[in-house]
ROSE-4610 file (N, C-alpha, C; in Angstrom, 1 decimal, always signed):
// ROSE-4610
residu = [M/M/M/D/D/D/R/R/R/T/T/T/A/A/A/R/R/R/L/L/L/R/R/R/R/R/R/L/L/L/S/S/S/F/F/F/R/R/R/A/A/A/W/W/W/H/H/H/R/R/R/G/G/G/T/T/T/K/K/K/E/E/E/A/A/A/D/D/D/Y/Y/Y/M/M/M/C/C/C/G/G/G/G/G/G/F/F/F/F/F/F/D/D/D/T/T/T/Y/Y/Y/S/S/S/A/A/A/E/E/E/W/W/W/S/S/S/D/D/D/E/E/E/D/D/D/I/I/I/V/V/V/W/W/W/Y/Y/Y/E/E/E/T/T/T/F/F/F/L/L/L/E/E/E/E/E/E/Q/Q/Q/D/D/D/V/V/V/D/D/D/I/I/I/M/M/M/A/A/A/W/W/W/A/A/A/I/I/I/G/G/G/T/T/T/Q/Q/Q/V/V/V/V/V/V/P/P/P/E/E/E/R/R/R/W/W/W/V/V/V/G/G/G/P/P/P/M/M/M/M/M/M/E/E/E/R/R/R/L/L/L/R/R/R/R/R/R/L/L/L/D/D/D/Y/Y/Y/I/I/I/T/T/T/I/I/I/P/P/P/R/R/R]
num = [1/1/1/2/2/2/3/3/3/4/4/4/5/5/5/6/6/6/7/7/7/8/8/8/9/9/9/10/10/10/11/11/11/12/12/12/13/13/13/14/14/14/15/15/15/16/16/16/17/17/17/18/18/18/19/19/19/20/20/20/21/21/21/22/22/22/23/23/23/24/24/24/25/25/25/26/26/26/27/27/27/28/28/28/29/29/29/30/30/30/31/31/31/32/32/32/33/33/33/34/34/34/35/35/35/36/36/36/37/37/37/38/38/38/39/39/39/40/40/40/41/41/41/42/42/42/43/43/43/44/44/44/45/45/45/46/46/46/47/47/47/48/48/48/49/49/49/50/50/50/51/51/51/52/52/52/53/53/53/54/54/54/55/55/55/56/56/56/57/57/57/58/58/58/59/59/59/60/60/60/61/61/61/62/62/62/63/63/63/64/64/64/65/65/65/66/66/66/67/67/67/68/68/68/69/69/69/70/70/70/71/71/71/72/72/72/73/73/73/74/74/74/75/75/75/76/76/76/77/77/77/78/78/78/79/79/79/80/80/80/81/81/81/82/82/82/83/83/83/84/84/84/85/85/85/86/86/86/87/87/87/88/88/88]
x = [+215.2/+213.6/+214.6/+213.9/+215.2/+213.7/+214.5/+213.7/+211.9/+212.4/+211.1/+210.2/+210.6/+209.3/+209.0/+210.0/+209.8/+208.6/+208.5/+207.7/+206.3/+206.3/+205.1/+204.2/+205.4/+204.1/+203.6/+204.7/+203.8/+203.3/+203.1/+201.8/+200.7/+200.8/+199.4/+198.9/+199.8/+200.0/+199.2/+199.6/+199.5/+197.8/+197.2/+196.5/+195.4/+195.2/+194.8/+194.7/+194.1/+193.8/+192.8/+191.5/+190.4/+189.2/+189.9/+189.2/+188.9/+188.3/+189.0/+189.7/+189.1/+189.5/+191.0/+191.1/+192.9/+194.1/+192.9/+193.4/+193.7/+193.4/+193.1/+194.6/+195.0/+196.0/+197.2/+197.4/+198.3/+198.9/+197.8/+197.7/+198.3/+198.2/+198.4/+199.8/+199.8/+200.9/+202.3/+201.6/+203.2/+202.8/+202.0/+202.3/+203.0/+202.5/+203.5/+204.8/+205.5/+206.9/+207.3/+207.0/+207.6/+209.0/+208.7/+209.6/+211.3/+210.9/+212.1/+212.9/+211.9/+212.4/+213.8/+214.6/+215.4/+215.2/+216.6/+216.0/+215.3/+216.1/+215.8/+214.3/+213.9/+212.7/+211.7/+211.8/+211.4/+210.7/+212.1/+211.8/+210.5/+211.1/+210.3/+208.8/+208.4/+206.9/+206.6/+207.1/+207.2/+206.3/+206.9/+206.7/+206.0/+205.7/+204.7/+203.3/+203.0/+201.7/+201.5/+202.4/+201.6/+200.9/+201.3/+199.6/+198.5/+197.4/+196.4/+195.9/+195.2/+195.0/+193.6/+193.2/+193.1/+193.8/+194.7/+195.7/+196.9/+197.0/+197.6/+197.3/+195.9/+194.9/+194.7/+194.8/+194.6/+195.6/+197.2/+198.2/+198.6/+198.0/+198.1/+196.9/+195.9/+195.7/+195.5/+196.3/+196.6/+195.7/+195.0/+193.5/+194.5/+195.5/+196.4/+198.0/+198.8/+199.6/+200.3/+201.6/+202.3/+203.8/+203.3/+204.3/+205.8/+206.9/+208.3/+208.8/+208.6/+209.0/+208.6/+207.7/+207.3/+207.5/+207.8/+208.6/+209.6/+209.1/+210.5/+210.0/+210.9/+211.0/+209.4/+209.3/+208.0/+207.1/+206.8/+205.6/+205.2/+206.0/+205.8/+205.7/+206.0/+205.0/+203.8/+203.7/+202.4/+201.0/+201.9/+201.0/+200.2/+201.0/+200.6/+199.4/+199.1/+198.0/+197.5/+198.5/+198.4/+198.7/+198.7/+198.7/+197.8/+196.5/+195.3/+194.3/+194.3/+192.8/+191.9/+191.0/+189.4/+189.4/+189.0/+188.2/+186.6/+186.5/+185.2/+184.3]
y = [-133.6/-134.5/-135.6/-137.0/-138.3/-138.7/-139.9/-140.7/-140.7/-141.8/-142.5/-141.7/-140.5/-139.6/-138.8/-138.5/-137.8/-139.0/-140.4/-141.2/-141.3/-140.9/-140.6/-140.0/-139.1/-137.5/-137.6/-138.2/-138.1/-139.4/-140.3/-141.5/-140.5/-139.6/-138.9/-138.1/-137.3/-136.8/-137.5/-138.8/-139.3/-139.8/-140.4/-140.9/-140.0/-138.7/-137.7/-136.8/-137.0/-135.6/-135.1/-135.5/-135.1/-135.2/-136.7/-137.1/-138.8/-139.6/-140.8/-141.7/-141.0/-141.9/-141.4/-140.1/-139.4/-139.8/-140.3/-141.1/-142.5/-143.0/-144.5/-144.6/-143.5/-143.5/-142.8/-141.6/-141.7/-142.0/-142.6/-143.6/-145.1/-145.3/-146.4/-146.9/-145.7/-145.8/-145.3/-144.7/-144.5/-146.3/-146.8/-147.9/-148.9/-148.9/-149.9/-150.0/-148.2/-148.1/-148.0/-146.5/-146.6/-146.8/-147.6/-148.7/-148.8/-148.6/-148.8/-147.5/-146.4/-145.1/-144.4/-143.9/-143.3/-141.7/-141.0/-140.0/-138.7/-139.5/-138.8/-138.6/-140.0/-140.2/-139.4/-139.8/-139.2/-137.5/-137.0/-135.5/-135.3/-136.3/-135.8/-136.0/-136.9/-137.5/-136.0/-135.8/-135.0/-133.7/-132.7/-131.7/-132.2/-133.6/-133.8/-134.0/-134.3/-134.3/-132.7/-131.9/-130.2/-129.9/-130.6/-130.2/-130.6/-129.9/-130.3/-132.3/-132.4/-133.8/-134.0/-133.4/-133.4/-133.6/-132.8/-133.2/-134.2/-134.7/-135.6/-137.3/-137.3/-138.5/-138.2/-136.8/-137.1/-137.4/-137.1/-137.2/-139.0/-139.4/-141.0/-141.8/-141.5/-142.2/-141.7/-140.6/-140.2/-139.0/-138.6/-137.3/-136.5/-136.1/-134.6/-135.3/-134.6/-134.5/-134.5/-135.2/-134.8/-133.9/-132.9/-131.9/-132.6/-131.9/-132.3/-132.4/-131.5/-132.2/-133.3/-133.6/-134.7/-136.3/-136.2/-137.5/-137.7/-139.5/-140.1/-141.3/-142.3/-143.5/-143.4/-142.5/-142.4/-142.1/-140.9/-141.2/-142.7/-142.8/-144.1/-144.9/-145.5/-146.3/-145.8/-144.6/-144.3/-144.6/-144.4/-144.6/-146.1/-147.2/-148.2/-148.6/-148.0/-147.7/-149.2/-149.9/-151.9/-151.9/-150.4/-150.3/-150.1/-150.0/-149.4/-150.1/-150.7/-151.8/-150.7/-151.0/-150.5/-151.5/-151.0/-151.7/-152.1/-153.4/-153.3/-153.9]
z = [+75.0/+75.6/+74.7/+75.1/+75.2/+74.1/+73.5/+72.6/+72.9/+74.2/+74.6/+75.2/+75.5/+75.3/+74.2/+73.1/+72.2/+71.5/+71.5/+70.5/+71.3/+72.9/+73.6/+73.2/+73.2/+72.7/+71.2/+70.3/+69.2/+68.7/+69.6/+69.8/+69.9/+71.1/+71.4/+70.6/+69.1/+68.4/+67.4/+67.1/+65.9/+66.2/+67.3/+67.2/+67.6/+68.1/+68.7/+67.1/+66.2/+65.5/+65.2/+65.4/+65.4/+64.7/+63.2/+63.0/+63.3/+63.3/+63.3/+62.0/+61.1/+59.9/+60.3/+60.5/+60.4/+61.2/+62.6/+63.7/+63.6/+62.9/+62.6/+61.3/+60.4/+59.6/+59.9/+60.6/+61.4/+62.7/+63.3/+65.0/+64.3/+63.0/+62.4/+62.1/+61.4/+60.7/+62.0/+63.0/+64.2/+64.8/+65.2/+65.4/+64.8/+63.5/+62.9/+62.4/+62.5/+61.8/+63.2/+63.7/+64.8/+65.9/+65.8/+66.5/+65.7/+64.6/+63.5/+63.0/+63.5/+63.2/+63.2/+62.8/+63.3/+63.8/+63.7/+64.7/+63.5/+62.4/+61.3/+60.8/+60.9/+60.7/+61.8/+63.1/+63.7/+63.9/+63.3/+63.0/+61.7/+60.7/+59.7/+59.8/+60.9/+61.3/+62.2/+63.2/+63.8/+62.5/+62.0/+61.2/+60.4/+59.8/+59.0/+59.6/+61.0/+62.0/+62.0/+61.7/+61.9/+60.6/+59.5/+57.6/+58.4/+57.8/+57.9/+57.6/+58.3/+58.2/+57.0/+56.5/+54.6/+53.4/+54.0/+52.4/+53.5/+54.3/+54.5/+54.3/+54.3/+53.5/+52.5/+51.8/+50.2/+49.4/+50.2/+49.8/+49.6/+51.1/+50.9/+50.8/+49.9/+49.4/+47.6/+47.2/+46.1/+45.6/+46.1/+45.5/+45.9/+46.1/+45.5/+45.7/+44.9/+44.9/+46.0/+46.4/+47.1/+47.1/+47.9/+47.6/+48.0/+47.0/+46.7/+48.2/+49.3/+50.5/+51.4/+51.2/+51.9/+51.3/+49.2/+48.8/+49.4/+49.3/+50.0/+50.9/+51.3/+51.8/+52.8/+53.7/+54.8/+54.2/+53.2/+52.7/+51.8/+51.0/+50.1/+51.3/+52.2/+53.3/+53.8/+54.1/+54.5/+53.3/+51.6/+50.8/+51.0/+51.7/+51.5/+52.2/+52.6/+53.9/+54.4/+54.3/+55.0/+56.3/+56.7/+58.5/+58.8/+58.8/+59.4/+59.5/+60.8/+61.4/+61.5/+61.6/+61.9/+63.1/+64.1/+65.4/+65.0/+65.7/+65.4/+66.6]
């Protein structure tokens, strides 16, 4: 699958998580950062989105310890939460 198709698919997955809160977090993160992602970053996010929303949100807001496999620059960006825009 080419990069454009992968990113389109990943955008859909990020924005259709099942709860609005997870959509804003995962989708907002994708919209803000995906244009600059390397192929390795894309693989990381594809795999990361297989995790449960409650875990992703807990790691992002710091109520659960981030598992070692997710620790790194992508998680550091996710934990900033500066990419979430809630529509009015």
